[in-house]
C-alpha angles and dihedrals in degrees: 000000000000109000120225112186115219092217137005117255103184123176132184115216092244090057094051118094115237114221117195120202121187117202141147104227116031117193115196111202130030103217122114094292093048092047090051091052091048094048095050099036090053091059096052094036092058092060091047095046093243132141125235122201129187123199122193129178091215131025113301093222092066106019132113133034093311093051094118095041138260136245098210144024101235099196117055118132099182105212090171105050103253095135139053091262123044115202139184133231095246093057091049094052089047091051094050095044094049092046086057089053092254102313120103136122096253093188091060094042093049090046097058092036094057090055103034097090090061089053092053091050088053090053090054091047089054091055108272108150110230120191112252135196119231085263091057097254123138110261112242121221090187138337094295102022134082127194122245140177090241112167089112095035095118098045089053093053094041091055091054093050095046092047091050097054095036137229113310094028098086125068123199133193092029121124116209111212107170140022119229119229124212113272092221099035114033090189091066128074118234105178142296142264133218145141139252114254090205106046140015098275129128115204128212113189114193113199144162093217131021126200116201112212101152102132132241131292131276132174094033083121129047107269124228089240115085141187114008089356094056091112093056109108135151096242124052109293091212092063100101106167092260094143093050092048097046091045094052091045087054091053098254118151116246128203139201091006087147088068118094132175120234107191120208104222144157104288120266096349091061090217110170119252098201096097090044094052098039107027103027094033092227122178126224117214140179126239090282092055092251119147096233096197084068099040090045096044092112090060089070091063088073090065102053131194094015095044090059094053121115115256097034109246112263096243091053091052086055089047092057091051093046091054088059092051093046091053093050096255096125154148101076115217132203106217095220095155092053093050094048093048092051093049093047092052092201094305109131094201092051090046090055091050092049091048091053091048091050093055093043088057088067101030088057094056118355109037091167090068092059089047091050091052090051096049093046093047092242118155107188092211091054105039142010127261130223120252129193144168114265132222117283123280128193112221145136107206107054122044088320132089107195119130148081123337099246138187116255131212113296094237095054108027114104114248090236091066099047095078090065093069130071090216134010104246121139114263094000113143124224087275116084112255095003116118129185128203142168113007091356094061110082137215097024109087134168093060092124114168102323094041093047091052088048093050087051089055091051092051094043092057092043093050092055090047090051092054094046094048103034097034094206112206098205124192129195123223101228092195089057090049091053090049092052092049090056091047096048095053095038093103090061093047090048093052093049091049097049106023094107094052090091137019092231116059092208093059110054129138092216105049148009133204128248094250090059091049092048092054089050092051093048094050095053094043092047095050101038109021100052108276130153091286091071097029088254093304125139142150140198095275092050092047092051089052089050090054091049092053092043090055090055090049093048090053090050093052086084086069097057116131133199131195098192141001093275091057090045087058089052090051093058093042087056092050090052091047093051093052091046089050091052091050090051093050093048091051091048089054095047096052103071100197140062100254096164111036107191091038096056141337128217100206090196092051103029100163140072112258110193092167094064106015110038084112142098115259109222125189136186128193118216105208095190093055096029088230136135124220124198134193140169120239116193122242112245126199109228105166122056110251136126139213 
């Protein structure tokens, strides 16, 4: 929605207090990954006499992708037999790799997977209610998922993290905008800077190790929702690509940034369909009532061996639905009434229980879907609901694998990858002392909430070990800090300087507001980089045009204006989004194939090309030269499994 501030709160840099915080481990982002890092780092830091600090731009209790709640834990292997289905590590790595159409960092996937069960057991110990069978087993939603009563999922985890690091060591309502590099060694991180979104305070965090846990990126593309609902997306609207942007500015290598996730969801409300497909056994049909996964089964043959995998890879399930839409056979319907009737089997008591569970699925995590049903007079046990693919999201923890190129565990990481990293510490990027987790760690998807927390734990322990063993003596360039302070508050100074040039704030020759820039970004990405306007289709000419328009937008970012601290936050979120969008477009152009049909289509390279492109695409931005470098890194099988 367009933001109209009630009053102007303008601050000049010289009038803003500078607050310096010295720490050892700095965690940026308080979602599940950040909380996992805080919890684990605090344990090891105590023994080493180190300090751990967590910074979050919102309130930790309700921040991150699970802010509203969740109805299932989507990653639980069960190596000990606590659920209805017991799995093994090899099958899980196979599932993830095939869902990524054959390209995943198996060392990273296996690493979080071998520890994730312990994380889930911690969650239950802390008070998370997990559904149980009469025999006391965890109730499975699918092969890798278990059901929970998860409205308070995030507050439970936040409390554990905050307790672990202690009062005074977590900072809320502070947006981190830039990383600080070591004055004496530019290849090493030395902290971060940001500003309070509640009061005129500029924060300088000095650290020996920094863990990026800032989430993925939404609203790079024009959303399906419009008007007052324009902020309604499936993934967290406050995920703005900050981690990707700050990492690439720091010189860290990024990988798989061409990959985006297109969720298939209940239309407009974005309610998830996972429980309906897996738990309620619901069918999806086209306008003729045909189950398209059956009528389009032959389409999967074109994508051997991945198309023949069970379950069918997520992008290919999207692909089947999109073929229906392209041929005019929409809308797609979820046959909720049919599924509920079949499960109830004519038993009224059972029908009531199923009905309650169906609504809890949304009330735990997507309240707007239940509201949409109510306002459109839809009763899911009486009639079907429309479903559709959403706009693209950039992420590394769900069914997406974008993020930083990170170091894996020493016992699993292929030798060919080790030369990329200055030191071998789990989840460290190619920049010394900089770690990435959750959505910011690339090439290891399907972490979801439990896996992201687990990856945070792995990085938290590794960051402490790095400091103890390497003893980094970091130094801050005070002149650079002063320069960044001026830059961060420049939108406020600009507004004050030029606000009287026109009688309407929104029409001014000297500045524009972040909302206007966001709409501009979304339009160009939607039309040229494979958004919903083109049914996720693009080509080299379109991508070059996107880069041309992005360059104009980047130049214009120096004209952003802010009327209060909230709008200043939106300015810097836009900056991070624009750089993330450029990285995504450049990666899309470099990978000359359609690796993930259903997520995007390169019309000039429409096929899979395992011979040339079964690789990781890795990029690096050189800030001094303003140049991008790209390379291919081969996929390596680490865990024994077969097609």
